[in-house]
Every structure is written in structure tokens, then in C-alpha cells.
KEKE-3310 file (N, C-alpha, C; in steps of 0.2 Angstrom, whole numbers, plus 5000, padded with zeros to 4 digits):
npx = (4996:4986:4982:4971:4974:4967:4963:4966:4965:4959:4965:4972:4982:4975:4963:4947:4949:4949:4957:4973:4981:4992:5006:5004:5014:5024:5030:5038:5035:5032:5040:5035:5035:5029:5019:5007:4997:4993:4988:4986:4990:4986:4988:4999:5009:5008:5008:5014:5015:5026:5031:5045:5059:5063:5057:5044:5044:5041:5041:5036:5032:5033:5028:5029:5036:5034:5021:5016:5018:5007:4995:4981:4979:4969:4957:4946:4942:4954:4963:4977:4981:4974:4980:4993:4989:4984:4996:5004:4996:4996:5011:5012:5005:5002)
npy = (5064:5058:5043:5030:5014:4999:4992:4976:4967:4964:4970:4976:4987:4991:4996:5004:5008:5009:5011:5017:5031:5035:5039:5036:5023:5025:5018:5002:4986:4974:4959:4945:4930:4925:4930:4944:4951:4967:4977:4979:4982:4983:4968:4967:4965:4979:4984:4975:4964:4956:4943:4942:4934:4925:4931:4937:4949:4960:4965:4979:4981:4993:4999:5011:5022:5036:5038:5040:5053:5059:5065:5072:5078:5085:5079:5069:5058:5054:5042:5039:5047:5040:5027:5030:5033:5022:5014:5019:5016:5001:4999:5002:4993:4980)
npz = (4924:4938:4943:4951:4960:4963:4979:4983:4994:5010:5024:5040:5035:5024:5028:5027:5014:4997:4985:4980:4977:4963:4951:4934:4927:4934:4944:4949:4946:4960:4962:4968:4978:4989:5003:5006:4994:4993:4985:4968:4950:4933:4933:4940:4955:4967:4980:4993:5007:5017:5027:5038:5043:5060:5071:5069:5060:5047:5030:5020:5004:4991:4976:4971:4979:4978:4977:4990:4994:4988:4994:5005:5019:5025:5019:5022:5014:5008:5000:5001:5012:5021:5020:5025:5038:5042:5042:5051:5062:5062:5063:5076:5083:5095)
capx = (4990:4987:4976:4970:4975:4963:4965:4963:4965:4957:4970:4973:4985:4970:4956:4942:4952:4947:4962:4979:4984:4999:5007:5005:5020:5030:5032:5040:5031:5035:5041:5033:5034:5025:5017:5000:4996:4987:4986:4990:4988:4988:4990:5006:5009:5010:5009:5015:5017:5030:5034:5052:5063:5060:5055:5039:5045:5038:5043:5031:5036:5029:5030:5028:5036:5032:5015:5015:5017:5001:4989:4979:4976:4962:4952:4946:4942:4960:4965:4984:4982:4971:4985:4998:4987:4984:5003:5007:4993:4999:5017:5012:5001:5006)
capy = (5062:5053:5038:5025:5007:4996:4988:4969:4962:4967:4971:4983:4992:4994:4997:5009:5010:5006:5012:5022:5036:5034:5042:5029:5021:5028:5012:4997:4980:4971:4953:4941:4922:4924:4937:4946:4957:4972:4981:4977:4986:4979:4961:4967:4968:4986:4985:4968:4963:4950:4941:4942:4932:4921:4935:4940:4955:4961:4970:4982:4983:4997:4999:5018:5026:5043:5039:5042:5060:5062:5065:5079:5075:5089:5077:5063:5052:5053:5036:5039:5049:5034:5022:5032:5033:5014:5012:5021:5011:4994:4999:5003:4989:4975)
capz = (4928:4943:4944:4957:4958:4968:4984:4982:4999:5016:5029:5043:5031:5019:5031:5025:5008:4990:4982:4981:4971:4960:4945:4930:4924:4938:4949:4947:4949:4964:4961:4974:4978:4995:5005:5005:4989:4995:4979:4961:4945:4927:4935:4944:4962:4968:4987:4996:5014:5016:5033:5037:5050:5065:5077:5068:5057:5041:5025:5016:4998:4988:4969:4969:4985:4977:4978:4997:4993:4985:5000:5007:5027:5027:5015:5026:5011:5004:5001:5003:5018:5025:5020:5028:5044:5043:5042:5058:5068:5061:5066:5083:5086:5100)
cpx = (4990:4981:4976:4971:4970:4966:4962:4964:4963:4962:4970:4976:4980:4964:4953:4945:4949:4952:4968:4981:4990:4999:5008:5011:5026:5034:5035:5037:5036:5035:5040:5033:5030:5023:5010:5000:4991:4984:4989:4986:4991:4991:4997:5006:5011:5012:5008:5017:5020:5032:5041:5055:5059:5057:5047:5039:5042:5040:5037:5034:5031:5031:5031:5029:5035:5025:5012:5014:5011:4995:4987:4976:4970:4956:4952:4944:4948:4963:4972:4985:4979:4977:4991:4996:4987:4991:5005:5003:4995:5007:5017:5008:5006:5008)
cpy = (5058:5049:5034:5018:5004:4991:4981:4965:4966:4965:4977:4988:4996:4996:5004:5012:5006:5007:5017:5026:5035:5039:5036:5029:5024:5023:5007:4989:4976:4963:4949:4933:4921:4930:4938:4952:4961:4976:4979:4982:4983:4972:4961:4969:4975:4987:4977:4968:4957:4949:4940:4939:4929:4925:4940:4947:4955:4966:4972:4984:4987:4998:5005:5021:5033:5044:5042:5050:5063:5061:5072:5077:5080:5085:5070:5057:5052:5046:5035:5041:5043:5029:5024:5032:5026:5011:5013:5016:5004:4994:5000:4998:4984:4969)
cpz = (4933:4943:4950:4955:4965:4973:4983:4988:5006:5021:5034:5040:5026:5021:5028:5018:5002:4984:4984:4975:4969:4953:4940:4927:4927:4942:4945:4950:4953:4963:4968:4973:4984:4997:5003:5000:4991:4990:4973:4955:4938:4929:4938:4950:4964:4976:4991:5003:5015:5025:5033:5044:5055:5071:5074:5064:5050:5036:5022:5009:4993:4981:4967:4975:4984:4979:4985:4998:4991:4990:5002:5014:5028:5024:5019:5021:5006:5005:5004:5010:5023:5025:5026:5036:5047:5045:5049:5063:5068:5064:5074:5087:5091:5096)
residu = (PRO:ILE:THR:SER:ILE:PRO:ILE:THR:THR:ASP:HIS:PRO:LEU:THR:GLU:MET:MET:THR:GLY:LEU:LYS:VAL:ILE:PRO:GLU:ASN:GLY:VAL:ALA:VAL:GLU:VAL:THR:GLU:GLY:VAL:ILE:LEU:SER:SER:TRP:LYS:ASP:GLN:ALA:ALA:LEU:VAL:LEU:VAL:ASP:TYR:GLY:PRO:ASN:GLY:GLY:GLN:VAL:LEU:ALA:LEU:SER:ASP:LEU:GLY:SER:LEU:ASP:LEU:TYR:ASP:PHE:ARG:ASP:ASP:ASN:ASP:MET:ASN:GLY:LYS:PHE:ILE:LYS:ASN:LEU:ALA:ARG:TYR:ALA:LEU:ARG:ASP)
# end
């Protein structure tokens, strides 16, 4: 069964989103000591953005990469599709 994990932080990557569809117990919790936790499930980080290096780089850690495949671009309300579109816009920003 597919479930939804809540978005916990407003960010351009999570714009217009309330959650991400995932397969329960499929992911691995992301251990973080810094960064922005964008989504969490059962008190564990599931989607984290961490600054990296001196040149403004960032790393996006996903607890369940397979969840990105759970989308339907024909559905404007599909949260995973919105996340993929947000990710593309975020990567292309100045």
C-alpha cells in the first residue's frame, strides 16, 4: 500500500505540496546533524536539504528514492509530480 508522508517545512522544493507518496517501510531514515528537514515520517527525516562545500552547493537526501516513481503527471494534484517539477525549477534557478 502507498501512504503519504507530510511536508514539514516551507521551501521552494516543497511549494504547493502537502506530502509525498511513499511505500511504507521501504525507505531508510536520513540521519542529519544539519540541514533543512523538508519531510519526516514517524519522527525520522525522510527528505533533507544540506548545504555542501564553499561554493554554495547542496545535497538532497531522500530516504526512499523509489518514491519518485510514484507519480502521475496527468494529475495536477499529484504531490510526487509536483516535487519533481519543483526539483527541476530549483536546480535551474540562478
